[in-house]
C-alpha positions in Angstrom: -114.6 119.3 18.7 -113.2 121.3 21.6 -109.6 121.3 22.7 -110.3 119.2 25.8 -112.0 116.5 23.8 -109.2 116.5 21.2 -106.5 116.1 23.9 -108.5 113.3 25.5 -108.6 111.4 22.2 -104.9 111.9 21.6 -104.0 110.5 25.0 -106.5 107.7 24.5 -104.8 106.8 21.2 -101.4 106.8 22.9 -102.8 104.6 25.8 -104.3 102.2 23.3 -101.1 101.9 21.4 -99.1 101.3 24.6 -101.5 98.6 26.0 -101.8 96.9 22.5 -98.0 96.8 22.1 -97.5 95.1 25.4 -100.4 92.7 24.8 -99.2 91.7 21.3 -95.7 91.0 22.8 -97.4 88.6 25.3 -99.3 87.0 22.4 -96.0 86.5 20.4 -94.3 84.9 23.5 -97.2 82.6 24.0 -97.1 81.5 20.4 -93.3 81.2 20.5 -93.3 78.8 23.5 -96.1 76.7 22.1 -94.2 76.5 18.8 -91.1 75.3 20.8 -93.2 72.7 22.6 -94.5 71.4 19.2 -90.9 71.2 17.9 -89.8 69.4 21.0 -92.7 66.8 20.7 -92.1 66.3 17.0 -88.4 65.8 17.5 -89.1 62.3 18.9 -91.1 61.2 15.9 -92.4 62.9 12.8 -95.7 61.1 13.3 -96.4 63.3 16.3 -97.2 66.1 13.9 -100.7 64.8 13.4 -101.7 64.6 17.1 -100.1 68.0 17.7 -102.1 69.7 15.0 -105.2 67.8 16.0 -104.8 68.9 19.6 -104.3 72.5 18.6 -107.4 72.8 16.5 -109.5 70.9 18.9 -108.3 73.0 21.9 -109.0 76.2 19.8 -112.6 75.1 19.1 -113.1 74.2 22.8 -111.8 77.6 24.0 -114.0 79.6 21.6 -117.1 77.5 22.4 -116.7 77.7 26.1 -115.3 81.2 26.7 -116.3 83.5 23.7 -119.4 85.5 23.4 -119.6 85.2 19.6 -118.9 81.5 19.3 -117.5 81.5 15.8 -114.0 80.4 15.1 -111.9 81.5 12.1 -110.3 84.7 11.0 -110.1 87.5 13.6 -110.0 90.2 10.9 -113.6 89.3 9.9 -114.9 90.0 13.4 -113.1 93.4 13.5 -114.7 94.4 10.2 -118.2 93.2 11.4 -117.8 95.1 14.6 -116.9 98.3 12.7 -119.9 98.1 10.4 -122.6 96.3 12.4 -121.8 96.6 16.1 -120.9 100.2 16.6 -117.3 99.1 17.2 -118.2 97.0 20.2 -116.0 93.9 20.7 -116.3 91.9 23.9 -113.0 91.7 25.8 -114.0 88.0 26.4 -114.0 87.5 22.6 -110.6 89.2 22.2 -108.8 87.3 24.9 -110.4 83.9 24.3 -109.9 84.0 20.5 -106.4 85.3 20.8 -105.6 82.4 23.1 -107.4 80.0 20.6 -105.3 81.4 17.7 -102.0 81.1 19.6 -102.9 77.4 20.4 -104.0 76.8 16.8 -100.8 78.3 15.2 -98.4 77.2 17.9 -99.4 73.6 17.5 -99.1 73.7 13.7 -102.4 75.0 12.3 -102.0 77.0 9.1 -102.9 80.6 9.9 -101.4 84.0 10.6 -100.6 85.8 13.8 -102.0 89.1 12.4 -105.7 87.9 12.9 -105.4 87.5 16.7 -103.3 90.7 16.9 -106.0 92.6 15.1 -108.8 91.2 17.2 -106.8 91.7 20.4 -106.0 95.3 19.5 -109.5 96.0 18.5 -111.0 94.4 21.6 -108.6 96.4 23.9 -109.4 99.7 22.1 -113.1 99.0 22.1 -113.1 98.3 25.9 -110.9 101.4 26.7 -113.1 103.6 24.5 -116.2 102.4 26.4 -114.7 102.8 29.8 -113.6 106.4 29.3 -116.8 107.2 27.4 -115.3 108.1 24.1 -117.9 108.8 21.4 -116.1 107.3 18.4 -115.9 103.7 19.5 -115.8 102.5 15.9 -112.9 104.7 15.1 -110.8 103.7 18.1 -111.7 100.0 17.7 -110.2 99.9 14.2 -107.3 102.1 15.4 -106.5 99.5 18.1 -106.7 96.7 15.4 -104.2 98.7 13.3 -101.9 99.0 16.3 -102.0 95.2 16.7 -101.0 94.8 13.1 -98.2 97.4 13.3 -96.8 95.7 16.4 -96.8 92.1 15.1 -95.3 93.1 11.7 -93.0 95.8 13.2 -94.5 98.0 10.5 -96.3 101.1 11.6 -97.1 102.5 8.2 -98.7 99.1 7.3 -100.9 99.4 10.4 -102.0 102.9 9.6 -102.9 102.1 6.0 -104.6 98.9 7.0 -106.9 100.8 9.3 -107.9 103.1 6.4 -108.4 100.3 3.8 -109.8 97.2 5.6 -113.4 98.4 6.2 -114.0 98.9 2.5 -113.0 97.4 -0.8 -113.0 100.6 -2.9 -112.9 103.4 -0.3 -111.0 104.7 2.7 -112.1 105.1 6.3 -110.6 108.6 6.4 -111.8 109.5 9.9 -109.6 106.9 11.5 -106.3 108.3 10.1 -105.2 110.4 13.1 -106.0 108.0 15.9 -104.7 105.0 13.9 -101.5 106.8 13.2 -100.9 107.7 16.9 -101.9 104.2 18.1 -99.9 102.3 15.4 -96.6 104.3 16.0 -97.0 104.0 19.8 -97.7 100.2 19.6 -94.8 99.7 17.2 -92.3 101.6 19.5 -93.7 99.6 22.6 -93.4 96.3 20.8 -89.8 96.8 19.5 -88.6 98.1 22.8 -89.7 94.7 24.3 -88.9 92.3 21.4 -86.2 94.2 19.5 -86.3 96.1 16.2 -85.2 93.5 13.7 -87.4 93.4 10.6 -89.9 90.6 10.3 -87.9 88.9 7.6 -84.1 88.8 7.3 -82.3 91.7 5.5 -82.8 91.5 1.7 -80.0 93.0 -0.3 -80.9 95.9 -2.6 -81.6 94.8 -6.2 -81.4 97.2 -9.1 -84.7 97.8 -10.9 -84.8 97.2 -14.7 -87.4 97.7 -17.4 -87.6 93.9 -17.8 -88.5 93.6 -14.1 -91.3 96.1 -14.5 -92.7 94.1 -17.4 -92.4 90.9 -15.5 -94.1 92.6 -12.6 -97.1 93.5 -14.7 -97.5 89.9 -15.9 -97.0 88.7 -12.3 -99.9 91.0 -11.2 -102.3 89.1 -13.5 -101.1 85.7 -12.1 -101.4 87.0 -8.6 -105.0 88.0 -9.2 -105.8 84.5 -10.6 -104.1 82.7 -7.7 -105.7 85.1 -5.2 -109.2 84.5 -6.6 -108.7 80.8 -6.5 -107.7 81.0 -2.9 -110.7 83.2 -2.0 -113.2 81.0 -4.0 -111.9 77.8 -2.4 -112.0 79.3 1.1 -115.5 80.7 0.7 -116.9 77.5 -0.8 -115.6 75.5 2.2 -116.8 78.2 4.6 -120.3 78.1 3.1 -120.4 74.3 3.4 -119.4 74.6 7.1 -122.0 77.2 7.8 -124.7 74.8 6.6 -123.6 72.2 9.1 -126.3 72.6 11.7 -124.7 70.6 14.5 -121.0 71.5 14.6 -120.0 68.5 16.8 -116.5 67.8 18.0 -116.0 65.6 14.9 -115.4 68.8 12.9 -112.2 70.0 14.7 -111.0 66.4 14.9 -111.5 66.0 11.1 -109.8 69.4 10.4 -106.9 68.6 12.7 -106.4 65.2 11.1 -106.5 66.6 7.5 -104.0 69.4 8.3 -101.8 67.0 10.3 -101.6 64.6 7.4 -100.7 67.5 5.1 -98.1 68.6 7.6 -96.6 65.1 7.8 -95.9 65.1 4.1 -95.1 68.9 3.7 -94.3 70.3 7.2 -93.4 73.6 5.6 -97.1 74.5 5.3 -97.7 74.3 9.0 -97.9 77.4 11.3 -97.2 80.9 10.1 -94.5 79.9 7.6 -92.1 82.8 8.3 -89.1 80.7 7.5 -90.4 79.6 4.1 -91.4 83.2 3.2 -87.9 84.4 4.2 -86.2 81.7 2.1 -88.4 82.5 -0.9 -87.9 86.3 -0.6 -84.1 85.9 -0.3 -84.0 83.7 -3.5 -83.0 80.5 -1.6 -86.0 78.5 -2.8 -85.0 79.1 -6.5 -83.2 75.7 -6.6 -86.1 73.8 -5.2 -88.0 71.6 -7.7 -91.1 72.9 -9.4 -93.2 70.1 -8.0 -92.2 71.0 -4.5 -93.1 74.6 -5.0 -96.4 73.8 -6.6 -97.3 71.5 -3.8 -96.4 74.1 -1.2 -98.7 76.6 -2.9 -101.7 74.2 -3.3 -101.3 72.6 0.1 -100.9 76.0 1.9 -104.3 77.1 0.5 -105.9 73.8 1.5 -104.3 73.7 5.0 -105.3 77.3 5.8 -108.9 76.8 4.5 -109.3 73.7 6.6 -107.7 75.1 9.7 -109.9 78.2 9.8 -113.2 76.5 8.8 -112.9 73.4 11.0 -112.5 74.9 14.4 -109.1 76.7 14.3 -108.5 80.4 14.7 -106.0 82.8 13.2 -105.5 85.2 10.3 -105.5 85.1 6.5 -103.0 87.9 5.8 -99.8 85.9 6.4 -101.1 82.8 4.5 -101.7 85.2 1.5 -98.1 86.4 1.8 -96.9 82.8 1.9 -98.9 82.0 -1.2 -97.5 85.1 -2.9 -93.9 84.3 -2.0 -94.2 80.8 -3.4 -95.9 82.1 -6.5 -93.0 84.5 -7.0 -90.5 81.6 -6.7 -92.5 79.6 -9.2 -92.7 82.5 -11.6 -88.9 83.3 -11.5 -88.1 79.6 -11.9 -90.5 79.1 -14.8 -89.0 82.0 -16.7 -85.5 81.1 -15.7 -84.8 84.5 -14.1 -82.6 83.3 -11.4 -83.1 84.2 -7.7 -84.9 87.4 -8.5 -85.8 88.6 -5.0 -87.7 91.7 -6.2 -90.2 89.6 -8.2 -90.8 87.4 -5.2 -91.5 90.4 -3.0 -93.7 91.8 -5.7 -95.8 88.7 -5.9 -96.3 88.9 -2.1 -97.8 92.4 -2.3 -99.9 91.5 -5.3 -101.6 88.5 -3.7 -102.3 90.6 -0.5 -103.9 93.3 -2.7 -106.2 90.7 -4.2 -107.2 88.7 -1.2 -107.6 91.5 1.4 -108.5 94.3 -1.0 -105.9 96.5 0.6 -103.8 98.1 -2.1 -101.8 100.6 -0.2 -101.3 98.2 2.8 -99.7 95.6 0.5 -97.2 98.1 -0.9 -96.3 99.4 2.5 -96.0 95.9 4.0 -93.5 94.8 1.3 -91.5 98.1 1.7 -91.3 98.0 5.5 -90.6 94.3 5.9 -88.5 93.5 2.8 -86.8 96.7 1.9 -87.5 99.6 -0.5 -86.0 98.1 -3.7 -89.3 96.3 -4.5 -91.6 99.4 -4.2 -92.0 100.2 -8.0 -92.6 96.6 -9.2 -94.9 96.0 -6.3 -97.0 99.1 -7.1 -97.4 97.9 -10.7 -98.2 94.3 -9.8 -100.5 95.2 -6.9 -102.5 97.8 -8.8 -103.0 95.3 -11.7 -104.1 92.4 -9.3 -106.3 94.8 -7.3 -108.1 96.0 -10.4 -108.4 92.6 -12.1 -109.7 90.8 -9.0 -112.7 93.2 -8.9 -114.7 92.8 -5.7 -113.2 89.5 -4.6 -112.2 89.5 -1.0 -111.9 87.0 2.0 -114.1 89.2 4.1 -117.9 89.2 3.5 -118.5 92.1 5.8 -116.1 94.4 3.9 -118.4 96.9 2.1 -117.7 98.3 -1.3 -117.5 101.9 0.0 -118.7 104.2 2.7 -122.5 103.8 2.5 -125.1 106.6 2.7 -127.6 106.4 5.6 -130.2 104.4 3.7 -127.5 102.0 2.3 -126.0 101.6 5.8 -129.4 100.7 7.3 -130.0 98.2 4.4 -126.6 96.7 4.9 -127.1 96.2 8.6 -130.5 94.6 8.1 -129.1 92.3 5.5 -126.4 91.3 7.9 -129.0 90.5 10.6 -131.1 88.6 8.2 -128.2 86.5 6.9 -127.0 85.6 10.4 -130.4 84.5 11.6 -131.5 87.5 13.6 -134.4 88.2 11.2 -135.5 84.7 10.4 -138.6 85.9 8.5 -136.6 87.9 5.9 -135.9 84.9 3.7 -139.7 84.3 3.4 -140.5 87.8 2.3 -140.8 88.0 -1.5 -140.2 91.1 -3.7 -143.8 91.0 -4.7 -144.8 91.9 -1.1 -142.7 95.0 -1.0 -142.6 96.4 -4.6 -144.6 99.3 -5.8 -146.5 98.4 -9.0 -146.6 100.4 -12.3 -143.7 102.8 -11.5 -143.4 106.1 -13.3 -141.3 105.5 -16.4 -139.8 107.6 -19.3 -140.0 106.3 -22.9 -136.7 106.1 -24.8 -138.3 108.0 -27.7 -139.5 110.9 -25.5 -137.6 114.2 -25.9 -135.5 115.5 -23.0 -138.0 118.5 -22.7 -140.9 116.1 -22.4 -139.0 114.1 -19.8 -138.5 117.2 -17.7 -142.3 117.6 -17.7 -142.7 114.2 -16.0 -139.8 114.9 -13.6 -141.4 118.2 -12.6 -144.6 116.4 -11.8 -143.2 113.5 -9.7 -139.9 114.9 -8.3 -138.1 111.6 -8.2 -134.3 111.6 -8.8 -134.0 108.3 -10.8 -136.4 107.1 -13.5 -136.6 103.8 -15.4 -136.3 104.1 -19.2 -138.6 101.7 -21.2 -139.1 101.0 -24.9 -142.3 100.8 -26.9 -142.9 97.2 -25.7 -142.7 98.3 -22.0 -139.3 96.6 -21.5 -136.8 98.4 -19.3 -133.5 99.3 -20.9 -131.9 101.3 -18.2 -132.3 104.3 -15.9 -131.6 108.0 -16.1 -130.8 110.5 -13.4 -131.8 114.1 -13.1 -128.2 115.3 -12.6 -127.2 113.7 -15.9 -130.1 115.4 -17.8 -129.2 118.8 -16.3 -125.8 118.7 -17.8 -127.3 118.8 -21.3 -127.5 122.3 -22.8 -131.1 123.7 -23.3 -130.6 123.9 -27.1 -130.3 120.1 -27.2 -133.5 119.4 -25.2 -135.2 118.4 -28.4 -133.1 115.2 -28.6 -134.7 111.9 -27.6 -133.8 110.3 -24.2 -132.2 107.4 -26.1 -129.3 109.8 -27.0 -128.6 110.7 -23.3 -126.7 108.8 -20.6 -128.8 105.7 -19.8 -127.2 103.7 -17.0 -127.5 99.9 -16.6 -130.3 98.8 -14.3 -130.6 96.3 -11.4 -133.5 94.0 -12.1 -135.3 91.4 -10.0 -138.3 89.0 -10.3 -141.3 89.3 -8.0 -140.8 85.8 -6.7 -137.2 86.5 -5.5 -136.6 86.9 -1.8 -135.8 90.4 -0.5 -132.6 89.0 1.0 -131.3 88.2 -2.5 -132.1 91.6 -3.8 -130.7 93.3 -0.7 -127.4 91.6 -1.3 -127.4 92.7 -5.0 -128.2 96.3 -4.1 -125.4 96.4 -1.5 -122.9 94.8 -3.9 -123.8 97.1 -6.8 -124.3 100.2 -4.6 -127.8 100.8 -5.8 -130.8 102.1 -3.9 -133.4 100.9 -6.3 -134.1 97.7 -8.2 -136.7 97.2 -10.9 -139.1 94.3 -11.0 -139.6 92.6 -14.4 -142.1 89.9 -15.5 -139.2 87.7 -16.7 -135.5 88.1 -17.7 -136.2 87.6 -21.4 -138.9 90.2 -22.1 -137.7 92.5 -19.3 -141.2 94.0 -19.1 -141.3 96.5 -16.2 -144.0 95.7 -13.6 -142.7 97.3 -10.4 -140.0 99.0 -8.4 -138.4 98.3 -5.0 -136.3 100.7 -3.1 -133.9 100.3 -0.2 -136.2 102.3 2.1 -139.2 100.1 1.1 -137.2 97.0 2.3 -136.1 98.7 5.5 -139.7 99.7 6.4 -140.9 96.1 5.7 -138.2 94.5 7.8 -138.6 97.0 10.7 -142.4 96.3 10.6 -141.7 92.5 10.9 -139.3 93.2 13.8 -142.0 95.2 15.6 -144.5 92.4 15.0 -142.1 89.7 16.3 -141.4 91.9 19.4 -145.2 92.4 20.1 -145.7 88.6 19.7 -142.9 87.8 22.1 -144.2 90.4 24.6 -147.7 88.8 24.5 -146.3 85.3 25.1 -144.3 86.6 28.1 
């Protein structure tokens, strides 16, 4: 990159941060005044909670359906991740503005969601538009940098925004190329926002609490509990989301039903409505310790239900703050259950641990707790968040969040799978593995010596080979690079004594959509076709490039058919 291009990108990052900081301040004011209106209306009668929430979710649904390009309500973070991986960083400014407005209305009138979702989408949309207007090449990079700037502003936490930009695209990897622009945009956005709204931390000042070995042990146990609660939250949310996606005609009854359900919950437990900052603050400061166990358990359960219904029945918003709310209540329950007193550190620790599970953002969760609640919780949060992050595996709210930075072939496969799953390649579900697989693949017997194996490798020049037993059943795969690490004097040893990795298998009657999903999840570029899962007899092999070619051929056929009809 030449110096002129570098200077252009630096100034673009500063400009993005400035515009995003101002825009998020406007979003916050809009939410604040809608919240005041709701409080005014509900002051006359508690029963007005139901029509307020109902009106908010219905209005959100109406705004998205009438004004947005991508007419899908829900979490703004998901659209940012999808834009990064599948749309070259392109987010329509109409989507950003309409869904930001929809989120403000949803949350302001009592829907259970977080302001970080619209802040991310607003920031990402603004950055994407600016990058396109001034002809920047790295639209993806600047889009996610703008999203990070939105998070940094709404949380008044620039480090959180920077780390979020690095972590959110992947579950087990970092988007390292966004570090510099995200840092510049996040710091600029933070400074802009606090100059307008003031520099007070998101939650009230938490007094410093001394760290003890007992707290460290408690934090480790809390990490396990946070992973369990986080997985339950994700599983419930995804189950409802899947049900809603199968509803073919999403009529106006859906937002009405969602608004009524959340409204009734709010009528009984108004604490679960909106963003819930006040409850998080009370919990983090130890003031909820005296609340009854039943009350705390109901808050945790109903917040999960209310958030799930809000974002799947027509409302818009974010999932980050609801995760923090659930973590804060979990921390209060945990300290109360063990009779530990108002242990603020363990409450903060639970917040970070739940974020690490639900969002798959380990560093972000630690930075968020440190920046918003104070540094005294860093060590316990690191311990609990690491444990919850590891135990929860690949669980995450966001389907579009890839495991790690894909290779070119994996990236193409992932993009085609996304198109197939969202209806753009309707024929993909009908294509069976049998149509794509290559029969009778070259295999290596487990009893064969390493030297004999190299004879086969030299003949065919593949990198990966299936290993089969005398019955023809596949037992795993070997890679050339693993064999090359074995000293020549040991080449007389059988293949069974080398590193044989587990194998991804499929049946010939499976759809390629199913195996594509498995290959992406397990980061594999080959799957092996077996006659059945009991005998595991090897009959074929299917590669990522084979699937790509087949789907591209179908796309070409569909295009030719459409052209002929026109």
